N, C-alpha and C positions, 0 to 999 in steps of 0.2 A: 736403566736410574730413571726415576720416577721425578718429574717436576712438582710434586706434591708431596715430595720431602725436604724439611727445611734448608735453609743455605747454607747456615751453618747449625752442628750441635756436637755440643762438648759434654762429656761427664767425667766428673772429678780428675779436670786433666793439671797433670800434676811436673812440677820443671824442677832437678836439685843440679845446681852446680857442681865442679869441683869441689871440694873443701868444704862440702854441706851445706852452700849457700842458697836457700829457699829463696826461685823467685816467683814463682806459681803455688801457692800450695794447693790448689784443690776448684781449679772452674769449671764451674757446669751451667750450661749456656744454650740458650734457642735463638735464635735469627731465624727469622719468616721472608720466603722468598718475595722479591718484590721492595722491601721494607728498608727506608734508611735509619742504620741505628747506629743508634751515637754511645761511643765505649769512653768513661770516664772517670778518673781516678787519680789521688796523688802521690809523686815524683814516686819511683818503687815499689807503684803498686801492681808491676808484672804484666803490664798494659804490653809493651814492645815486644817482649819473650812470649808472653800469648799467643800473640800474633802470627809470629815468624812460627810458633809449632803448626799453628793454624796450616799455615802452604806450604808447613815443610820445610821449612830452613833449620827449624833447632828439632832435632829427636826430644819426646816426653820422656819423662821417667816413670810417668805410673798416668791412668787413665784411658778414656779414648776421644776419639772426636771424628766426624767425616766433614764433609764437603759439599752442596753438591750431591750427598747421596753416597757419596765416595770416599772412603778411609784416607785420612790426612797422608800426607809424605807418597803419594801414589802418583804417577804422571797425568791417570784421568781424571785426578783429582784436582790440579792446576791449570787443566787446560782451558776450562773456561774461566778463568780466573786472571783479573787484570790487579795490579800491587803498582800504589806510589809509596815509596819509603820515607821516611820524611830527611835522611841524609842521602840523594841518589848520586852518583856518581856520572855526568852527563861528559857524554865524546863533546867535548867544546870546538875540535877541530869540524865539527860536521854544521850544515846547514840546519835548519828548523825542518823542512823538507826532507832533508835525507835521513836523516835521525829518525823521524818517522816511519822513514820506506825499511831504513834497517829493520827496525822493531817489528814491523810487519811480518818481513819474511821469517824473522824466529817467532812469529808468531803462524806461521805457516799458511799467510793468506797469500792468493795468487796475486800476480802483479796487478790486474784489471780492478781488483776488489781494492786494491793498495792505493791504483791511480782514485780510484772513484770516493774513497774515504778520506784520505788526507786531508785537501782542499778545505775539505766541510768541515771537517773537526780543526784544523787550525784556525778558522775564521771562528769557531763556536766560542774558542779560548781568546779570543781576542788577538791574534796574534798573525793577521791576514797578514800586514806591512812586511814583516819580520820573515816572510817566509824562506825567502832566500838566504837572510843574512845567519851568520858563523851562532854556534851557540855562545861561542866566546863574548863578543858582546852584549850578551842577553844582562838584565838585573837579575837578581833574586829572585824577582817575584814574579820575569817575566821566564826564568826556567824552570820555577814553579807550576808556571801553567803549560809549558810543554811538557813536563813529566804529565800532569794531570791527562790532558793527549793522548801520550802514549800510554798509560795505562789503560784508556776506554778505543784507543784502535781496532781492537779484534771484537766489540762487541761482547763482551765480558758476562755471563750470567751472575757475577759476581765480583765486587770492586773492590779492594783493600784501600783506605786514605789513611796516611799516617800524618796528621799534623798539614792539609793539602792546604791550608792558608798561610802557613807559616810563611814570614816576608812581603805576603801581599797588604796595597793598602784598601781602604773602603772599596773603591772602585773594583778593584783586582778581586776582594772577597764577594761583593757581589755576580759578580762575573759566574766565578766556582759555585756559586748557591743556584745560579741557575744550571750551571752544568750538570750537577749533581740532581737536578729536578729534571730536569730534559732523560738523565740518564736510567733513572726510578721511571720515568713515563713508559719508556720503552721494556720495560719492566727486570732493569739490574737490579739487584740486591748492592745495595750501599754500605759496609762496614766503615766507621768515619768516627777515627782520636782526633782528639782535637781538644786543645788548653783555651781552645776560645768560646766562649759556654754560651755567649750572644747567637753566636753564630750556627752551633750545634742545637740553643734553643729553638731557632728558626727553620733548622733543614730535616731534623731528625723525628722520623714516625714514633720513635721509641727509645730507651735511651736507659745503660746501667753504671751506674755507680760500683767499681770496683777495687778489691783494698787489699792488696799481699796477694791478689791471682784469685781472690774470691770475689761472688757478685753478693755486693750488700743487697742492693736493693735494685729492681726494674722495674719499667714500666713506662708509660706517657707519663708527661707531665703531670696533669692531673692524678692519674693514679699513684704517682710519688709524691702528691700533695697529702696523700692521704686526711683531709679533714684539717691541715696548716692552713692556716688565713695571717696575712699580714695586712695589718688595721691600723686606720688613721684617725684619730680623734682630736677634734678641737673644742675645746674645753674652755670655762670662761676664766680659770688662773691655775695654771699652775704651779706646783710647790716643789721643793726637794722632798717630803716625806712622803707627797701623794707620785712621785715617781718612783720612788719607794716602796709604795704598797702595791703599785700596780703590779711590781713583780709577780706578786701571789696570783696574777692572772694569763701572764705570760710572760715572754723573754724579748730580747733584743730591743729592750726598751728607749728611745732616743728620744730627746726635745728637738723638733725639726724647725720650731718658729716658738712665737714668745707666747702661742698659744695654742701650740699641735703638739700631738707625742705620735709617733711611728713605732708598730709591736706586733709581736708575733704571739700569736692562739695556736694552744696544739688544739683544740675545736673550735668550729665555729660556733656551735650552740652555747658557747661562754659567754656572746656577745651580750643576749638579753639579761643575765645575770651580772656579768661589770654594768652594765648600763644600770640595771637598779642598783647595785653598788655604789656608783657614782654619786646618785642624787641623793641616795641614803646619807651621804658623805658630805652633801650639800654644793656638788660641786656643780655648775653650770655645762650642760652638756650641748652643743649645738650643733656638732654632727659625730656619726659613725660611718666612716666607709672604708668597705673589705676592696682591697687591692689585690691582685693576680701575683701571686709569688714566682719572682724569675729562677730559673733554672739553678742561680750561682745560690741563692736562699737556700734553695731543696737539696745541693749539692754541700753546701756550710752545715747544713740544721742534720742532716741523714748522716753525714760522715761525723758530727758530733756526737751525736746520739749513739753511732755505733761506736766513736773510739770510750764513751762513758760508761758501754758497759762490756769491756775490755774485749772487743771481735778484735785481734790481731794487732789495733796498732804500737808503732813506738811512739817514748813518749817525745820524740825530736820530729815527726813524720811531721812535713808542712799540711796543714787542710787543702787548700788548693796552690796549685803548680803557678800559677802565673796570675796575677789579680788585672784583669782586663780589662775589664766593666765599669 
């Protein structure tokens, strides 16, 4: 097994359940070693099913995939992988340290390694004072953090985190962010599925937008923007007619103040021409400021564009799983 091979590589991975329901249409994806990769899509996009196929928990109907250079579904492909599912059933009668020790044994870690590893990891996830408390006394956020420690216990080369910040307060989300960054610094590849786009934005190196089990777009945020810019205009006077005419230049036009307008442009090269047009209309232009696009804005823009071009969306399919920003 060569470490030069991608952490994850899938080709036309497909899953059809009994009754003909297509959960994943044809997933082709490459995740490099050592990166934090965000996996995003609307409800029903096939994210959970595709993760289960990569882990060998669900068999694909067609296509192929490899994990850390090994075919999926084999013991070798899972040996160096960690996984925190969204809905994990914890051993509530165990103390936190006992829980991790059990999973350390399941991972095949030696007693000495477990003894050296567990205390530091419990501290890293902010549960040092609760190490000897039973999991039945833990809040949802505390359970999420001990689950994160479990997934990283054996120093995996690749870890799948399915909604790792679910149920966490802002402090807990910051802590998880730090844990993910520390794992990446140690060379671990992190595959992150989350509907909290603000967390994905500040944590991930690259992201993929998924619809019906197919990659719509992938890349860094700058790459995904592809020239699209958000612009704030400060004008002398704003009228309904002016707002309507601005739709010829961009979209998502919104008057945010008595003299300010926010809008999206498909290409920043249109800015000088729009400015000249405004002046030609007799509008006094006091400022034009470009602002970076958020991941949420990119998500909505790309998904709407994909849906407009008829690439597989159902009319009732929601654009976002949850509005959180």
